[in-house]
N, C-alpha and C positions, 0 to 999 in steps of 0.2 A: 185783922190783918190787911183786909181789904181797904178800909179807912187810912190805916198807916200808908201803903203803897200809894194810894191816891194822894195823900198829904205830902208825901216825898216827891211824887211826880209834879205836883203844882209848885213846888220849891224851886224846881229846875227852870232856868231861863227859858223864854218862849222859843228862841232860835235853836236851843239844845233839844228841847221836846219835839220840835218840827223836823229836826235831822234824824232823831230818833224813829220818828213815824216814817220819814221818807225812806229810810234804810230797811225798815221791816217791808213796806210796801214794795220796795225793789226785789227783795228777795223772794217775797211771794209772787212775783210778776214772773221769776223763773220757773215756777210751778205752772202758772198760767202758760207759760210759752211752751213748756214742755207738752202740754195737753192741747196746745195749739187751739188755746182760747182767748178771748178778748174781752176786757173789762168795760162795762158800763153800756153796752149797745143792745139796743132792743129792737124787737119787731119793727119793720119799716123805716129804720135810722140808716142813715148814710154813715160809713166810716171813712176816713181820710188819712192814709198813712203820711208821716212826715220825716222818716229816719234815713231817707237815701243819702243826703248829703253828708251824714255823719258815721255811716255803717263802716266803711273801710278803714277810717280812722278810728273808731273803737275798737274794730278787731285788731289792729295792728298795736294799740296799746294792751290789749289782753295778751297778744303773742309777746310782746316785749316784758311784760310783767310774769309771764310764764317762764321765759328764759332766765329771767332775774331770780325768780324763785329757786329754780334748779340749780343756777350757779352759786347761790348764797348757800343752799343746802348742802353743797359739796365743800365750799372753802371754810366755812365756819366751823370750828374745831369744838368749842365749848358746848356741853349738852344744853345748859339752860338758855344761853344765847341763842343757840341753834334753834331750839323748840320754840321761842318766842318770835325770832325773826320769820321761821316757817309759818307760824299761826297768823302772823299779822300779814305776811305776804299773800298766804292763800286766802285770807279774808278780804283782802284789798282786790285780788283777783276775782274772787266769786261777786264783790260789789260791783265792779265793772260790768261784768256780764248783767247782774241784775238791773244796772242802769239802762243798759240797751234792751234787755228784756221788758222793761216798764214802757220805753217809748213803744216798741212794737205792739204790745198788749193794750195799751191805752191811747189809741189814736184820736183825732178831732173827731167830732161826732156832730153830724146834722141831724137833729130830732125831726120826729115824724110831724110835728107841730110846727116846725120851722124855726125852733130854738138852735143855738149853736154852741157848741161847747169845745173849747181849745184847751189842749193838754200840753204838757212836756214831761213824758213818763210820769213819775210819783211826784215831782217837784212842784209842778204848776197845773192848776185846774180852775178854769173861768168858764161860768156858765152865762150865755148871752140870751135873755129871754126872747121869746117868738115875738117878732114886730120891732125888736129894739134896734135891728139892722136896717138903715136907709139907704145904704150903697154898698156894694161888694165889686171889686175890681182886681184883675190881675195886675200885680204892680210889683216886677221883679227888681229887687235891690240887694247890694252886698255891703249891709252895715258893719261896722265896728261895735264892740261893746259886749254884754254880757248875754247870756241866754235870755233872760228877762231885762229888758232894757227900756226905762222910761225915758222919754224925750221932752225937752223944754217947751216944745209946742204942744204938749198935752196929748201926744200919742204914746203908744207902748208897742214895743217890738219883741217878738218871740223869735229868736235868732236861731237856726239850725244849720250848722255847717257854714257860718258866716253869710246865711243869705234869708231872705223872705221873699216869698212868691204871689201873696195875695193880702189886701188890705180890705177892712170892713169899718165903715162910718157909721157911727151909733146916733140915735135921736138925741140922746143926752149921755152925759158922761157916766160911766160906769165903775165901780168900785172893784179893784181887784186885790189879791194877796200875794206877795212876793214869796219864794220858798222860804226864806228865814223869818216871815211874819209880819214884815212892814207893807202897809197898805197905801194904795195910791188909786188916781181916777184916770181914765181916759176915754177921750170922744172917738179916736181911731185907732184900729189895732192891726198892725202888720204882723204876718206869720207866714210859716211855711206850709206847704202841702206839696206831696209828691206829684200830684195829679191835681193842680189849680183849677183847671176848666171843669172836671167833674164836680169837684167841691162847690165852684161857683154855681153850677147848673142845678145841683141838689138843692141848695139854699135858696135860690130863686124860685123853683118848683114849689117848694114847700111853705113859702113865706105866705102868712095870711093875707087875704085882699083887705084893701084899706089901710095897710102898712105902707111904710116909705114917704118919700115926699109928695106933698100933696093928697095924701090918701091914695096914691096910685099904684101902691106896690111897691116892691124892692127895686130899686134902680141897678142895674149891672152894667159893667163896661168890660172891654175887652183889654188887650195888652196897653199898658200906660208907661209913659218914659219914665225912667228912675230920677227922682229927684235927689239932690244932695241928702246924704245921711246925716 
């Protein structure tokens, strides 16, 4: 039976398998959220939240969906249609809560060894090894595009609420996996953190000696002027 399930699972397209995994992780995140726990944060590591720009919008969508669910429950008279509509509406409502919960419980993480883990809920997870970052800077931008947006110049943007606040430059291009399984490489990554100065300081403090330009350690800079997105 186990082999049959595994075989059927592998027959599904990669994008479908990844969507299923994302949904399971999002639903599990609600449990973590209720317990006030966070995922993947060890002793001596710095956690950096990134949900502030999207929180109000997400809860507005949850409220609208709740109102819509109640309205449909009252309006639809046919039992079968009523049951199907109610189930799908409630599942969608729970899933939206799960997406927000996943973002809250899966923050960015600066490792004790100077590594950097960038995440967006259960949808995106990129580990940057210690010493791979050569420069970090506060770089506030308001780009257009998807949540995970590759750019023609070889950079990658992780956009939250139509903004990014930090940029890290890498010693060499790093491979990443997009939410539905497509791969790409980037030498610069722009992302959002609610407290960019604290993350930059934590990363700089933990970066091993001998990394960064000319072996001098991680270079950092303050506020940078936004460039055209």
